[in-house]
Z-matrix of the N, CA and C atoms (Angstrom, degrees):
N
C 1 1.449
C 2 1.527 1 111.01
N 3 1.330 2 116.77 1 -45.57
C 4 1.457 3 120.47 2 179.55
C 5 1.521 4 110.47 3 -64.45
N 6 1.325 5 116.84 4 -33.16
C 7 1.450 6 120.71 5 179.10
C 8 1.524 7 111.03 6 -66.12
N 9 1.327 8 117.87 7 -37.13
C 10 1.455 9 121.93 8 177.19
C 11 1.522 10 110.69 9 -64.10
N 12 1.334 11 118.04 10 -40.56
C 13 1.454 12 121.91 11 179.21
C 14 1.515 13 111.11 12 -63.36
N 15 1.326 14 117.01 13 -36.53
C 16 1.462 15 119.89 14 178.60
C 17 1.519 16 110.78 15 -65.93
N 18 1.311 17 117.45 16 -34.73
C 19 1.454 18 120.45 17 -179.92
C 20 1.523 19 111.59 18 -72.53
N 21 1.302 20 118.27 19 -32.52
C 22 1.458 21 122.41 20 -177.80
C 23 1.522 22 110.70 21 -78.79
N 24 1.293 23 118.37 22 -37.31
C 25 1.455 24 122.16 23 -172.80
C 26 1.528 25 113.72 24 -61.66
N 27 1.349 26 120.71 25 -47.37
C 28 1.460 27 118.42 26 179.56
C 29 1.518 28 113.27 27 -61.33
N 30 1.343 29 117.58 28 -35.46
C 31 1.458 30 119.82 29 178.37
C 32 1.525 31 110.21 30 -64.01
N 33 1.321 32 117.20 31 -41.34
C 34 1.464 33 121.19 32 176.86
C 35 1.515 34 111.42 33 -63.66
N 36 1.324 35 116.72 34 -38.79
C 37 1.462 36 120.05 35 177.87
C 38 1.519 37 110.82 36 -65.92
N 39 1.334 38 117.52 37 -36.18
C 40 1.462 39 120.77 38 177.96
C 41 1.523 40 110.21 39 -65.00
N 42 1.339 41 116.07 40 -42.07
C 43 1.466 42 119.67 41 178.74
C 44 1.514 43 110.99 42 -64.63
N 45 1.318 44 116.44 43 -41.83
C 46 1.465 45 120.58 44 178.97
C 47 1.517 46 110.24 45 -64.94
N 48 1.315 47 116.85 46 -43.98
C 49 1.467 48 120.57 47 179.69
C 50 1.526 49 110.56 48 -63.38
N 51 1.331 50 117.00 49 -39.39
C 52 1.464 51 120.61 50 178.37
C 53 1.521 52 111.77 51 -65.33
N 54 1.325 53 116.12 52 -41.86
C 55 1.464 54 119.77 53 178.79
C 56 1.523 55 110.77 54 -66.31
N 57 1.332 56 116.36 55 -39.65
C 58 1.472 57 119.66 56 178.59
C 59 1.526 58 110.49 57 -65.72
N 60 1.319 59 116.95 58 -38.08
C 61 1.466 60 120.89 59 179.23
C 62 1.528 61 110.29 60 -64.63
N 63 1.328 62 116.66 61 -44.43
C 64 1.465 63 120.42 62 179.06
C 65 1.519 64 111.34 63 -65.20
N 66 1.324 65 117.36 64 -40.35
C 67 1.466 66 120.51 65 178.40
C 68 1.519 67 110.49 66 -64.73
N 69 1.331 68 116.64 67 -40.74
C 70 1.468 69 120.59 68 178.78
C 71 1.524 70 110.46 69 -63.61
N 72 1.338 71 117.35 70 -42.35
C 73 1.459 72 121.18 71 178.96
C 74 1.526 73 111.45 72 -64.48
N 75 1.330 74 116.51 73 -40.32
C 76 1.464 75 120.36 74 178.80
C 77 1.526 76 110.42 75 -64.39
N 78 1.335 77 116.65 76 -43.19
C 79 1.461 78 119.38 77 179.03
C 80 1.523 79 111.13 78 -65.81
N 81 1.323 80 117.40 79 -41.94
C 82 1.461 81 120.30 80 -179.79
C 83 1.521 82 111.72 81 -64.06
N 84 1.336 83 117.46 82 -38.31
C 85 1.463 84 119.66 83 178.05
C 86 1.530 85 110.74 84 -68.19
N 87 1.333 86 117.54 85 -40.05
C 88 1.462 87 120.72 86 176.50
C 89 1.524 88 110.09 87 -64.15
N 90 1.334 89 116.67 88 -43.00
C 91 1.463 90 121.20 89 -179.05
C 92 1.528 91 111.01 90 -63.47
N 93 1.335 92 117.38 91 -41.00
C 94 1.462 93 119.17 92 179.00
C 95 1.531 94 110.93 93 -70.11
N 96 1.342 95 117.06 94 -30.88
C 97 1.464 96 120.47 95 178.84
C 98 1.525 97 111.10 96 -67.46
N 99 1.332 98 117.76 97 -40.54
C 100 1.462 99 120.67 98 -176.28
C 101 1.536 100 112.71 99 -94.06
N 102 1.324 101 117.21 100 7.42
C 103 1.468 102 119.84 101 177.96
C 104 1.525 103 109.25 102 -69.60
N 105 1.316 104 115.81 103 135.86
C 106 1.461 105 121.65 104 179.69
C 107 1.523 106 108.35 105 -81.12
N 108 1.325 107 115.46 106 129.36
C 109 1.465 108 121.64 107 179.64
C 110 1.519 109 109.99 108 -115.52
N 111 1.306 110 115.51 109 161.22
C 112 1.469 111 120.36 110 -177.35
C 113 1.518 112 112.48 111 -62.92
N 114 1.323 113 118.02 112 -35.93
C 115 1.465 114 121.01 113 -176.18
C 116 1.523 115 113.33 114 -80.21
N 117 1.335 116 118.55 115 -4.15
C 118 1.462 117 121.43 116 179.79
C 119 1.524 118 111.09 117 -72.51
N 120 1.331 119 114.43 118 140.62
C 121 1.460 120 118.97 119 175.58
C 122 1.528 121 109.76 120 -78.00
N 123 1.313 122 116.14 121 170.00
C 124 1.459 123 121.24 122 -178.97
C 125 1.526 124 111.05 123 -61.29
N 126 1.307 125 117.06 124 -39.04
C 127 1.467 126 121.08 125 -179.95
C 128 1.532 127 110.69 126 -66.39
N 129 1.319 128 117.44 127 -40.72
C 130 1.463 129 121.33 128 178.94
C 131 1.529 130 109.87 129 -66.92
N 132 1.330 131 116.90 130 -40.47
C 133 1.468 132 120.84 131 177.90
C 134 1.523 133 110.34 132 -61.48
N 135 1.330 134 116.64 133 -43.09
C 136 1.466 135 120.40 134 178.83
C 137 1.528 136 110.51 135 -62.83
N 138 1.329 137 117.10 136 -41.93
C 139 1.465 138 120.88 137 178.54
C 140 1.525 139 111.77 138 -63.79
N 141 1.321 140 116.47 139 -40.84
C 142 1.465 141 119.74 140 179.49
C 143 1.523 142 111.23 141 -67.68
N 144 1.320 143 117.54 142 -37.06
C 145 1.467 144 120.08 143 177.21
C 146 1.527 145 111.14 144 -66.13
N 147 1.321 146 116.54 145 -38.93
C 148 1.468 147 120.42 146 177.45
C 149 1.534 148 109.95 147 -65.00
N 150 1.334 149 116.97 148 -43.65
C 151 1.466 150 120.21 149 177.75
C 152 1.523 151 111.56 150 -62.16
N 153 1.326 152 117.41 151 -40.95
C 154 1.462 153 120.46 152 178.95
C 155 1.533 154 109.96 153 -64.00
N 156 1.324 155 117.31 154 -43.21
C 157 1.462 156 121.20 155 178.47
C 158 1.528 157 110.68 156 -62.23
N 159 1.334 158 116.83 157 -42.88
C 160 1.458 159 120.23 158 179.16
C 161 1.534 160 110.90 159 -64.56
N 162 1.331 161 117.87 160 -37.52
C 163 1.456 162 121.46 161 176.97
C 164 1.517 163 111.82 162 -62.60
N 165 1.332 164 116.56 163 -41.67
C 166 1.465 165 120.73 164 177.89
C 167 1.522 166 110.53 165 -64.07
N 168 1.322 167 116.86 166 -43.80
C 169 1.466 168 120.82 167 179.59
C 170 1.523 169 110.61 168 -62.90
N 171 1.328 170 117.40 169 -41.65
C 172 1.463 171 120.57 170 179.67
C 173 1.527 172 110.62 171 -63.54
N 174 1.337 173 117.17 172 -41.78
C 175 1.468 174 119.77 173 178.52
C 176 1.525 175 111.44 174 -63.85
N 177 1.329 176 117.17 175 -38.96
C 178 1.470 177 120.49 176 179.28
C 179 1.522 178 110.37 177 -67.30
N 180 1.325 179 117.30 178 -41.25
C 181 1.464 180 121.15 179 -179.15
C 182 1.531 181 110.74 180 -67.12
N 183 1.324 182 117.68 181 -38.09
C 184 1.463 183 120.84 182 -177.56
C 185 1.517 184 113.43 183 -79.15
N 186 1.318 185 118.86 184 -17.91
C 187 1.463 186 120.66 185 -174.75
C 188 1.537 187 113.35 186 -59.61
N 189 1.348 188 121.59 187 -40.85
C 190 1.468 189 118.76 188 177.64
C 191 1.529 190 112.46 189 -62.16
N 192 1.336 191 117.48 190 -37.44
C 193 1.457 192 120.31 191 178.82
C 194 1.523 193 110.64 192 -66.94
N 195 1.318 194 116.90 193 -36.83
C 196 1.460 195 119.98 194 177.41
C 197 1.517 196 110.68 195 -66.52
N 198 1.321 197 116.99 196 -40.40
C 199 1.458 198 120.33 197 178.56
C 200 1.525 199 111.32 198 -64.80
N 201 1.323 200 116.45 199 -40.33
C 202 1.466 201 120.40 200 177.80
C 203 1.533 202 109.60 201 -64.67
N 204 1.327 203 116.73 202 -42.76
C 205 1.456 204 120.76 203 178.17
C 206 1.519 205 112.04 204 -62.46
N 207 1.324 206 117.35 205 -40.97
C 208 1.460 207 120.34 206 176.77
C 209 1.521 208 111.50 207 -64.88
N 210 1.330 209 116.88 208 -40.36
C 211 1.467 210 120.38 209 179.06
C 212 1.528 211 110.44 210 -63.19
N 213 1.309 212 116.94 211 -41.44
C 214 1.471 213 120.74 212 178.31
C 215 1.527 214 110.22 213 -66.11
N 216 1.330 215 117.11 214 -40.51
C 217 1.462 216 120.53 215 179.33
C 218 1.527 217 110.95 216 -63.69
N 219 1.338 218 117.12 217 -43.36
C 220 1.455 219 119.66 218 178.84
C 221 1.528 220 110.96 219 -66.90
N 222 1.324 221 117.17 220 -37.39
C 223 1.465 222 120.23 221 177.67
C 224 1.527 223 110.54 222 -65.25
N 225 1.310 224 116.87 223 -36.37
C 226 1.461 225 119.91 224 -179.92
C 227 1.537 226 110.80 225 -69.34
N 228 1.323 227 116.40 226 -34.20
C 229 1.459 228 120.43 227 -179.50
C 230 1.523 229 110.65 228 -72.37
N 231 1.302 230 115.82 229 -39.12
C 232 1.479 231 119.55 230 -179.30
C 233 1.499 232 108.52 231 -76.36
């Protein structure tokens, strides 16, 4: 039984690592998109600041759902 758990655990870690890598890449691409550059006009800077603010709000709103999902996932594993 313990041997079966050892075989399952690395696969789960690979899936988690892959999901974390994809999430990191998505955040980095969003961050580079909304980064303010010297050649940006005032209107573009304002739009990028609004997009960055909206991204922060979306992450805050989604965080309780992510926590609930993690709690359910851990309960299912145990």
